[in-house]
MARMAR-764138 format. One record per residue (C-alpha): residue in one letter; x, y, z. Coordinates in nm, 3 decimals, m for minus. Layout:
BEGIN
<r><residuo>a</residuo><xx>X</xx><yy>Y</yy><zz>Z</zz></r>
...
% end
This chain:
BEGIN
<r><residuo>m</residuo><xx>0.000</xx><yy>0.000</yy><zz>0.000</zz></r>
<r><residuo>k</residuo><xx>0.125</xx><yy>0.348</yy><zz>m0.087</zz></r>
<r><residuo>l</residuo><xx>0.172</xx><yy>0.585</yy><zz>0.205</zz></r>
<r><residuo>t</residuo><xx>0.079</xx><yy>0.914</yy><zz>0.036</zz></r>
<r><residuo>p</residuo><xx>m0.297</xx><yy>0.838</yy><zz>0.002</zz></r>
<r><residuo>v</residuo><xx>m0.299</xx><yy>0.718</yy><zz>0.363</zz></r>
<r><residuo>l</residuo><xx>m0.146</xx><yy>1.046</yy><zz>0.484</zz></r>
<r><residuo>i</residuo><xx>m0.393</xx><yy>1.248</yy><zz>0.278</zz></r>
<r><residuo>a</residuo><xx>m0.684</xx><yy>1.044</yy><zz>0.413</zz></r>
<r><residuo>a</residuo><xx>m0.561</xx><yy>1.093</yy><zz>0.772</zz></r>
<r><residuo>n</residuo><xx>m0.544</xx><yy>1.469</yy><zz>0.724</zz></r>
<r><residuo>v</residuo><xx>m0.892</xx><yy>1.482</yy><zz>0.571</zz></r>
<r><residuo>v</residuo><xx>m1.042</xx><yy>1.271</yy><zz>0.849</zz></r>
<r><residuo>a</residuo><xx>m0.877</xx><yy>1.492</yy><zz>1.113</zz></r>
<r><residuo>f</residuo><xx>m1.012</xx><yy>1.803</yy><zz>0.941</zz></r>
<r><residuo>l</residuo><xx>m1.365</xx><yy>1.662</yy><zz>0.932</zz></r>
<r><residuo>w</residuo><xx>m1.329</xx><yy>1.580</yy><zz>1.301</zz></r>
<r><residuo>q</residuo><xx>m1.229</xx><yy>1.942</yy><zz>1.365</zz></r>
<r><residuo>l</residuo><xx>m1.535</xx><yy>2.068</yy><zz>1.179</zz></r>
<r><residuo>t</residuo><xx>m1.786</xx><yy>1.847</yy><zz>1.356</zz></r>
<r><residuo>t</residuo><xx>m1.669</xx><yy>1.817</yy><zz>1.718</zz></r>
<r><residuo>l</residuo><xx>m1.578</xx><yy>2.020</yy><zz>2.026</zz></r>
<r><residuo>g</residuo><xx>m1.684</xx><yy>2.363</yy><zz>1.904</zz></r>
<r><residuo>g</residuo><xx>m1.575</xx><yy>2.337</yy><zz>1.544</zz></r>
<r><residuo>i</residuo><xx>m1.273</xx><yy>2.459</yy><zz>1.352</zz></r>
<r><residuo>d</residuo><xx>m1.180</xx><yy>2.732</yy><zz>1.602</zz></r>
<r><residuo>y</residuo><xx>m1.154</xx><yy>2.490</yy><zz>1.895</zz></r>
<r><residuo>d</residuo><xx>m0.815</xx><yy>2.364</yy><zz>2.011</zz></r>
<r><residuo>h</residuo><xx>m0.816</xx><yy>2.002</yy><zz>1.893</zz></r>
<r><residuo>g</residuo><xx>m0.442</xx><yy>1.971</yy><zz>1.950</zz></r>
<r><residuo>w</residuo><xx>m0.280</xx><yy>2.283</yy><zz>1.812</zz></r>
<r><residuo>l</residuo><xx>0.091</xx><yy>2.323</yy><zz>1.865</zz></r>
<r><residuo>v</residuo><xx>0.123</xx><yy>2.590</yy><zz>2.134</zz></r>
<r><residuo>p</residuo><xx>0.485</xx><yy>2.629</yy><zz>2.253</zz></r>
<r><residuo>a</residuo><xx>0.381</xx><yy>2.729</yy><zz>2.605</zz></r>
<r><residuo>a</residuo><xx>0.166</xx><yy>2.418</yy><zz>2.641</zz></r>
<r><residuo>v</residuo><xx>0.457</xx><yy>2.201</yy><zz>2.536</zz></r>
<r><residuo>l</residuo><xx>0.730</xx><yy>2.364</yy><zz>2.743</zz></r>
<r><residuo>q</residuo><xx>0.526</xx><yy>2.442</yy><zz>3.054</zz></r>
<r><residuo>h</residuo><xx>0.293</xx><yy>2.143</yy><zz>3.065</zz></r>
<r><residuo>g</residuo><xx>0.488</xx><yy>1.878</yy><zz>2.880</zz></r>
<r><residuo>e</residuo><xx>0.229</xx><yy>1.832</yy><zz>2.604</zz></r>
<r><residuo>w</residuo><xx>0.477</xx><yy>1.707</yy><zz>2.344</zz></r>
<r><residuo>w</residuo><xx>0.203</xx><yy>1.511</yy><zz>2.169</zz></r>
<r><residuo>r</residuo><xx>0.089</xx><yy>1.841</yy><zz>2.019</zz></r>
<r><residuo>i</residuo><xx>0.384</xx><yy>1.824</yy><zz>1.775</zz></r>
<r><residuo>f</residuo><xx>0.214</xx><yy>1.526</yy><zz>1.611</zz></r>
<r><residuo>s</residuo><xx>m0.152</xx><yy>1.618</yy><zz>1.651</zz></r>
<r><residuo>s</residuo><xx>m0.105</xx><yy>1.966</yy><zz>1.505</zz></r>
<r><residuo>a</residuo><xx>0.057</xx><yy>1.819</yy><zz>1.192</zz></r>
<r><residuo>f</residuo><xx>m0.281</xx><yy>1.670</yy><zz>1.092</zz></r>
<r><residuo>l</residuo><xx>m0.497</xx><yy>1.973</yy><zz>1.173</zz></r>
<r><residuo>h</residuo><xx>m0.584</xx><yy>2.264</yy><zz>0.945</zz></r>
<r><residuo>g</residuo><xx>m0.748</xx><yy>2.601</yy><zz>0.982</zz></r>
<r><residuo>s</residuo><xx>m0.968</xx><yy>2.617</yy><zz>0.670</zz></r>
<r><residuo>i</residuo><xx>m1.069</xx><yy>2.437</yy><zz>0.352</zz></r>
<r><residuo>p</residuo><xx>m0.815</xx><yy>2.630</yy><zz>0.137</zz></r>
<r><residuo>h</residuo><xx>m0.547</xx><yy>2.550</yy><zz>0.396</zz></r>
<r><residuo>i</residuo><xx>m0.598</xx><yy>2.175</yy><zz>0.382</zz></r>
<r><residuo>g</residuo><xx>m0.670</xx><yy>2.182</yy><zz>0.008</zz></r>
<r><residuo>l</residuo><xx>m0.338</xx><yy>2.343</yy><zz>m0.085</zz></r>
<r><residuo>n</residuo><xx>m0.143</xx><yy>2.129</yy><zz>0.161</zz></r>
<r><residuo>m</residuo><xx>m0.296</xx><yy>1.804</yy><zz>0.035</zz></r>
<r><residuo>l</residuo><xx>m0.231</xx><yy>1.901</yy><zz>m0.326</zz></r>
<r><residuo>a</residuo><xx>0.136</xx><yy>1.962</yy><zz>m0.242</zz></r>
<r><residuo>l</residuo><xx>0.152</xx><yy>1.639</yy><zz>m0.041</zz></r>
<r><residuo>y</residuo><xx>0.012</xx><yy>1.440</yy><zz>m0.334</zz></r>
<r><residuo>f</residuo><xx>0.272</xx><yy>1.559</yy><zz>m0.585</zz></r>
<r><residuo>l</residuo><xx>0.574</xx><yy>1.577</yy><zz>m0.354</zz></r>
<r><residuo>g</residuo><xx>0.485</xx><yy>1.265</yy><zz>m0.160</zz></r>
<r><residuo>t</residuo><xx>0.444</xx><yy>1.061</yy><zz>m0.475</zz></r>
<r><residuo>d</residuo><xx>0.795</xx><yy>1.155</yy><zz>m0.593</zz></r>
<r><residuo>v</residuo><xx>0.959</xx><yy>1.101</yy><zz>m0.255</zz></r>
<r><residuo>e</residuo><xx>0.788</xx><yy>0.765</yy><zz>m0.208</zz></r>
<r><residuo>r</residuo><xx>0.907</xx><yy>0.650</yy><zz>m0.551</zz></r>
<r><residuo>v</residuo><xx>1.263</xx><yy>0.759</yy><zz>m0.485</zz></r>
<r><residuo>y</residuo><xx>1.310</xx><yy>0.639</yy><zz>m0.127</zz></r>
<r><residuo>g</residuo><xx>1.056</xx><yy>0.362</yy><zz>m0.093</zz></r>
<r><residuo>t</residuo><xx>0.764</xx><yy>0.363</yy><zz>0.148</zz></r>
<r><residuo>l</residuo><xx>0.948</xx><yy>0.289</yy><zz>0.473</zz></r>
<r><residuo>r</residuo><xx>1.214</xx><yy>0.556</yy><zz>0.431</zz></r>
<r><residuo>y</residuo><xx>0.954</xx><yy>0.801</yy><zz>0.304</zz></r>
<r><residuo>a</residuo><xx>0.756</xx><yy>0.741</yy><zz>0.624</zz></r>
<r><residuo>l</residuo><xx>1.068</xx><yy>0.806</yy><zz>0.830</zz></r>
<r><residuo>i</residuo><xx>1.142</xx><yy>1.129</yy><zz>0.642</zz></r>
<r><residuo>y</residuo><xx>0.784</xx><yy>1.249</yy><zz>0.695</zz></r>
<r><residuo>l</residuo><xx>0.802</xx><yy>1.163</yy><zz>1.066</zz></r>
<r><residuo>l</residuo><xx>1.139</xx><yy>1.332</yy><zz>1.119</zz></r>
<r><residuo>a</residuo><xx>1.030</xx><yy>1.641</yy><zz>0.926</zz></r>
<r><residuo>t</residuo><xx>0.718</xx><yy>1.662</yy><zz>1.143</zz></r>
<r><residuo>i</residuo><xx>0.932</xx><yy>1.644</yy><zz>1.457</zz></r>
<r><residuo>g</residuo><xx>1.191</xx><yy>1.892</yy><zz>1.328</zz></r>
<r><residuo>s</residuo><xx>0.922</xx><yy>2.135</yy><zz>1.223</zz></r>
<r><residuo>g</residuo><xx>0.745</xx><yy>2.104</yy><zz>1.557</zz></r>
<r><residuo>l</residuo><xx>1.061</xx><yy>2.156</yy><zz>1.759</zz></r>
<r><residuo>a</residuo><xx>1.143</xx><yy>2.466</yy><zz>1.556</zz></r>
<r><residuo>v</residuo><xx>0.799</xx><yy>2.606</yy><zz>1.640</zz></r>
<r><residuo>v</residuo><xx>0.837</xx><yy>2.520</yy><zz>2.009</zz></r>
<r><residuo>y</residuo><xx>1.175</xx><yy>2.689</yy><zz>2.047</zz></r>
<r><residuo>f</residuo><xx>1.163</xx><yy>2.968</yy><zz>1.790</zz></r>
<r><residuo>s</residuo><xx>0.801</xx><yy>3.087</yy><zz>1.781</zz></r>
<r><residuo>a</residuo><xx>0.598</xx><yy>3.307</yy><zz>2.015</zz></r>
<r><residuo>p</residuo><xx>0.497</xx><yy>3.096</yy><zz>2.317</zz></r>
<r><residuo>d</residuo><xx>0.121</xx><yy>3.161</yy><zz>2.299</zz></r>
<r><residuo>v</residuo><xx>0.067</xx><yy>3.154</yy><zz>1.922</zz></r>
<r><residuo>p</residuo><xx>m0.084</xx><yy>2.826</yy><zz>1.799</zz></r>
<r><residuo>t</residuo><xx>0.045</xx><yy>2.653</yy><zz>1.488</zz></r>
<r><residuo>l</residuo><xx>m0.124</xx><yy>2.381</yy><zz>1.286</zz></r>
<r><residuo>g</residuo><xx>m0.097</xx><yy>2.219</yy><zz>0.945</zz></r>
<r><residuo>a</residuo><xx>0.099</xx><yy>1.961</yy><zz>0.748</zz></r>
<r><residuo>s</residuo><xx>0.317</xx><yy>2.217</yy><zz>0.573</zz></r>
<r><residuo>g</residuo><xx>0.618</xx><yy>2.161</yy><zz>0.799</zz></r>
<r><residuo>a</residuo><xx>0.632</xx><yy>1.794</yy><zz>0.698</zz></r>
<r><residuo>i</residuo><xx>0.566</xx><yy>1.890</yy><zz>0.335</zz></r>
<r><residuo>f</residuo><xx>0.863</xx><yy>2.127</yy><zz>0.338</zz></r>
<r><residuo>g</residuo><xx>1.061</xx><yy>1.828</yy><zz>0.464</zz></r>
<r><residuo>l</residuo><xx>0.967</xx><yy>1.647</yy><zz>0.142</zz></r>
<r><residuo>f</residuo><xx>1.104</xx><yy>1.942</yy><zz>m0.055</zz></r>
<r><residuo>g</residuo><xx>1.429</xx><yy>1.903</yy><zz>0.137</zz></r>
<r><residuo>a</residuo><xx>1.444</xx><yy>1.529</yy><zz>0.072</zz></r>
<r><residuo>i</residuo><xx>1.406</xx><yy>1.577</yy><zz>m0.303</zz></r>
<r><residuo>v</residuo><xx>1.682</xx><yy>1.837</yy><zz>m0.308</zz></r>
<r><residuo>a</residuo><xx>1.902</xx><yy>1.597</yy><zz>m0.111</zz></r>
<r><residuo>v</residuo><xx>1.852</xx><yy>1.323</yy><zz>m0.370</zz></r>
<r><residuo>g</residuo><xx>1.923</xx><yy>1.567</yy><zz>m0.652</zz></r>
<r><residuo>i</residuo><xx>2.252</xx><yy>1.664</yy><zz>m0.494</zz></r>
<r><residuo>r</residuo><xx>2.354</xx><yy>1.302</yy><zz>m0.437</zz></r>
<r><residuo>l</residuo><xx>2.277</xx><yy>1.215</yy><zz>m0.800</zz></r>
<r><residuo>g</residuo><xx>2.516</xx><yy>1.483</yy><zz>m0.928</zz></r>
<r><residuo>a</residuo><xx>2.461</xx><yy>1.586</yy><zz>m1.289</zz></r>
<r><residuo>r</residuo><xx>2.161</xx><yy>1.356</yy><zz>m1.330</zz></r>
<r><residuo>g</residuo><xx>1.996</xx><yy>1.512</yy><zz>m1.026</zz></r>
<r><residuo>r</residuo><xx>1.989</xx><yy>1.864</yy><zz>m1.167</zz></r>
<r><residuo>s</residuo><xx>1.662</xx><yy>1.809</yy><zz>m1.351</zz></r>
<r><residuo>l</residuo><xx>1.508</xx><yy>1.668</yy><zz>m1.033</zz></r>
<r><residuo>i</residuo><xx>1.612</xx><yy>1.976</yy><zz>m0.836</zz></r>
<r><residuo>g</residuo><xx>1.501</xx><yy>2.201</yy><zz>m1.120</zz></r>
<r><residuo>r</residuo><xx>1.151</xx><yy>2.058</yy><zz>m1.101</zz></r>
<r><residuo>v</residuo><xx>1.099</xx><yy>2.158</yy><zz>m0.738</zz></r>
<r><residuo>l</residuo><xx>1.331</xx><yy>2.454</yy><zz>m0.684</zz></r>
<r><residuo>p</residuo><xx>1.103</xx><yy>2.721</yy><zz>m0.838</zz></r>
<r><residuo>i</residuo><xx>0.805</xx><yy>2.596</yy><zz>m0.636</zz></r>
<r><residuo>l</residuo><xx>1.017</xx><yy>2.584</yy><zz>m0.321</zz></r>
<r><residuo>a</residuo><xx>1.141</xx><yy>2.939</yy><zz>m0.381</zz></r>
<r><residuo>i</residuo><xx>0.786</xx><yy>3.069</yy><zz>m0.427</zz></r>
<r><residuo>n</residuo><xx>0.675</xx><yy>2.898</yy><zz>m0.107</zz></r>
<r><residuo>l</residuo><xx>0.966</xx><yy>3.045</yy><zz>0.086</zz></r>
<r><residuo>v</residuo><xx>0.879</xx><yy>3.394</yy><zz>m0.041</zz></r>
<r><residuo>f</residuo><xx>0.523</xx><yy>3.346</yy><zz>0.084</zz></r>
<r><residuo>t</residuo><xx>0.653</xx><yy>3.204</yy><zz>0.411</zz></r>
<r><residuo>f</residuo><xx>0.849</xx><yy>3.518</yy><zz>0.496</zz></r>
<r><residuo>s</residuo><xx>0.615</xx><yy>3.777</yy><zz>0.342</zz></r>
<r><residuo>v</residuo><xx>0.262</xx><yy>3.668</yy><zz>0.431</zz></r>
<r><residuo>p</residuo><xx>0.145</xx><yy>3.720</yy><zz>0.792</zz></r>
<r><residuo>g</residuo><xx>0.015</xx><yy>3.418</yy><zz>0.978</zz></r>
<r><residuo>i</residuo><xx>0.250</xx><yy>3.165</yy><zz>0.817</zz></r>
<r><residuo>s</residuo><xx>0.492</xx><yy>2.989</yy><zz>1.051</zz></r>
<r><residuo>a</residuo><xx>0.842</xx><yy>3.046</yy><zz>0.915</zz></r>
<r><residuo>a</residuo><xx>0.984</xx><yy>2.834</yy><zz>1.197</zz></r>
<r><residuo>a</residuo><xx>0.770</xx><yy>2.536</yy><zz>1.097</zz></r>
<r><residuo>h</residuo><xx>0.859</xx><yy>2.561</yy><zz>0.729</zz></r>
<r><residuo>v</residuo><xx>1.232</xx><yy>2.615</yy><zz>0.772</zz></r>
<r><residuo>g</residuo><xx>1.255</xx><yy>2.353</yy><zz>1.047</zz></r>
<r><residuo>g</residuo><xx>1.081</xx><yy>2.096</yy><zz>0.830</zz></r>
<r><residuo>l</residuo><xx>1.288</xx><yy>2.185</yy><zz>0.524</zz></r>
<r><residuo>i</residuo><xx>1.623</xx><yy>2.148</yy><zz>0.704</zz></r>
<r><residuo>t</residuo><xx>1.519</xx><yy>1.826</yy><zz>0.879</zz></r>
<r><residuo>g</residuo><xx>1.390</xx><yy>1.670</yy><zz>0.558</zz></r>
<r><residuo>f</residuo><xx>1.707</xx><yy>1.764</yy><zz>0.372</zz></r>
<r><residuo>l</residuo><xx>1.935</xx><yy>1.612</yy><zz>0.636</zz></r>
<r><residuo>a</residuo><xx>1.719</xx><yy>1.301</yy><zz>0.672</zz></r>
<r><residuo>g</residuo><xx>1.714</xx><yy>1.261</yy><zz>0.296</zz></r>
<r><residuo>l</residuo><xx>2.092</xx><yy>1.280</yy><zz>0.269</zz></r>
<r><residuo>v</residuo><xx>2.144</xx><yy>1.021</yy><zz>0.542</zz></r>
<r><residuo>l</residuo><xx>1.876</xx><yy>0.779</yy><zz>0.425</zz></r>
<r><residuo>f</residuo><xx>1.994</xx><yy>0.796</yy><zz>0.067</zz></r>
<r><residuo>m</residuo><xx>2.346</xx><yy>0.695</yy><zz>0.171</zz></r>
<r><residuo>l</residuo><xx>2.240</xx><yy>0.405</yy><zz>0.395</zz></r>
<r><residuo>p</residuo><xx>2.287</xx><yy>0.058</yy><zz>0.241</zz></r>
<r><residuo>s</residuo><xx>1.975</xx><yy>m0.122</yy><zz>0.133</zz></r>
<r><residuo>r</residuo><xx>1.904</xx><yy>m0.493</yy><zz>0.158</zz></r>
<r><residuo>q</residuo><xx>1.960</xx><yy>m0.534</yy><zz>m0.215</zz></r>
<r><residuo>r</residuo><xx>2.284</xx><yy>m0.337</yy><zz>m0.270</zz></r>
<r><residuo>d</residuo><xx>2.556</xx><yy>m0.164</yy><zz>m0.072</zz></r>
<r><residuo>y</residuo><xx>2.420</xx><yy>0.174</yy><zz>m0.178</zz></r>
<r><residuo>a</residuo><xx>2.079</xx><yy>0.269</yy><zz>m0.314</zz></r>
<r><residuo>y</residuo><xx>1.990</xx><yy>0.377</yy><zz>m0.664</zz></r>
<r><residuo>a</residuo><xx>1.722</xx><yy>0.644</yy><zz>m0.694</zz></r>
<r><residuo>y</residuo><xx>1.588</xx><yy>0.836</yy><zz>m0.985</zz></r>
<r><residuo>v</residuo><xx>1.251</xx><yy>0.975</yy><zz>m1.089</zz></r>
<r><residuo>a</residuo><xx>1.219</xx><yy>0.985</yy><zz>m1.466</zz></r>
<r><residuo>g</residuo><xx>1.118</xx><yy>1.314</yy><zz>m1.623</zz></r>
<r><residuo>p</residuo><xx>0.790</xx><yy>1.349</yy><zz>m1.815</zz></r>
<r><residuo>a</residuo><xx>0.958</xx><yy>1.291</yy><zz>m2.151</zz></r>
<r><residuo>q</residuo><xx>1.147</xx><yy>0.983</yy><zz>m2.035</zz></r>
<r><residuo>a</residuo><xx>1.032</xx><yy>0.625</yy><zz>m2.017</zz></r>
<r><residuo>a</residuo><xx>1.309</xx><yy>0.512</yy><zz>m1.783</zz></r>
<r><residuo>p</residuo><xx>1.200</xx><yy>0.296</yy><zz>m1.488</zz></r>
<r><residuo>v</residuo><xx>1.197</xx><yy>0.445</yy><zz>m1.143</zz></r>
<r><residuo>e</residuo><xx>1.467</xx><yy>0.299</yy><zz>m0.923</zz></r>
<r><residuo>t</residuo><xx>1.383</xx><yy>0.298</yy><zz>m0.556</zz></r>
<r><residuo>i</residuo><xx>1.596</xx><yy>0.252</yy><zz>m0.249</zz></r>
<r><residuo>e</residuo><xx>1.405</xx><yy>m0.049</yy><zz>m0.126</zz></r>
<r><residuo>q</residuo><xx>1.373</xx><yy>m0.239</yy><zz>m0.454</zz></r>
<r><residuo>p</residuo><xx>1.603</xx><yy>m0.120</yy><zz>m0.735</zz></r>
<r><residuo>p</residuo><xx>1.533</xx><yy>m0.288</yy><zz>m1.071</zz></r>
<r><residuo>e</residuo><xx>1.754</xx><yy>m0.561</yy><zz>m1.201</zz></r>
<r><residuo>a</residuo><xx>2.024</xx><yy>m0.474</yy><zz>m1.450</zz></r>
<r><residuo>g</residuo><xx>1.899</xx><yy>m0.448</yy><zz>m1.806</zz></r>
<r><residuo>p</residuo><xx>2.065</xx><yy>m0.611</yy><zz>m2.104</zz></r>
<r><residuo>h</residuo><xx>2.291</xx><yy>m0.310</yy><zz>m2.171</zz></r>
<r><residuo>e</residuo><xx>2.387</xx><yy>m0.238</yy><zz>m1.808</zz></r>
<r><residuo>e</residuo><xx>2.713</xx><yy>m0.328</yy><zz>m1.646</zz></r>
<r><residuo>p</residuo><xx>2.645</xx><yy>m0.584</yy><zz>m1.369</zz></r>
<r><residuo>d</residuo><xx>2.876</xx><yy>m0.418</yy><zz>m1.116</zz></r>
<r><residuo>a</residuo><xx>2.787</xx><yy>m0.051</yy><zz>m1.159</zz></r>
<r><residuo>a</residuo><xx>2.938</xx><yy>0.184</yy><zz>m0.907</zz></r>
<r><residuo>p</residuo><xx>2.726</xx><yy>0.279</yy><zz>m0.601</zz></r>
<r><residuo>l</residuo><xx>2.503</xx><yy>0.586</yy><zz>m0.632</zz></r>
<r><residuo>e</residuo><xx>2.532</xx><yy>0.589</yy><zz>m1.010</zz></r>
<r><residuo>v</residuo><xx>2.200</xx><yy>0.591</yy><zz>m1.192</zz></r>
<r><residuo>r</residuo><xx>2.215</xx><yy>0.407</yy><zz>m1.522</zz></r>
<r><residuo>d</residuo><xx>1.963</xx><yy>0.427</yy><zz>m1.803</zz></r>
<r><residuo>p</residuo><xx>1.898</xx><yy>0.084</yy><zz>m1.959</zz></r>
<r><residuo>r</residuo><xx>1.871</xx><yy>0.247</yy><zz>m2.300</zz></r>
<r><residuo>e</residuo><xx>2.232</xx><yy>0.373</yy><zz>m2.293</zz></r>
% end
């Protein structure tokens, strides 16, 4: 089972729960409030807040971004490592809010974890070298636009976004370099729209094609048509 639809479904269910229980959307269903975490030990709010949203446009835009970014990250890293990246980005984003945001201002939304997916894609692009430039080029303009909005639009948590981005990037670098069960180092590549190359994932890289060298160097992505 793919993880991205599960995450989207969990966010939608949580949002419907917000709308229909305990006073509606404006009630604290588990917002991330730094003072509540630091003074009362409510660390669970880091996780609960990552599935809550403040409006239909809020959840709509976040789920759209999660669908496209999550699909790419899941293809590149495999489901288990994708889940770990999402979890670590959620934690990193939440900790950044706790320690670098106003103590009484609540934060909610999946965008911190989503920025972590941005970071993971950039990490893969860097590790792939020349072949990774197109991968980075696909997300870099969107990431830049989101960062501009993050620092220019009131009410957006810069701490959450930057914390998630940095955590996802670091987690992506480390997880990409870890050996997989199949090979000493993982192959990863998401084919561009004009390419028909198979997607090689960390957890199950494809077998060598008829024109591939059987002992290709680690971290080198080979196209079977070359």
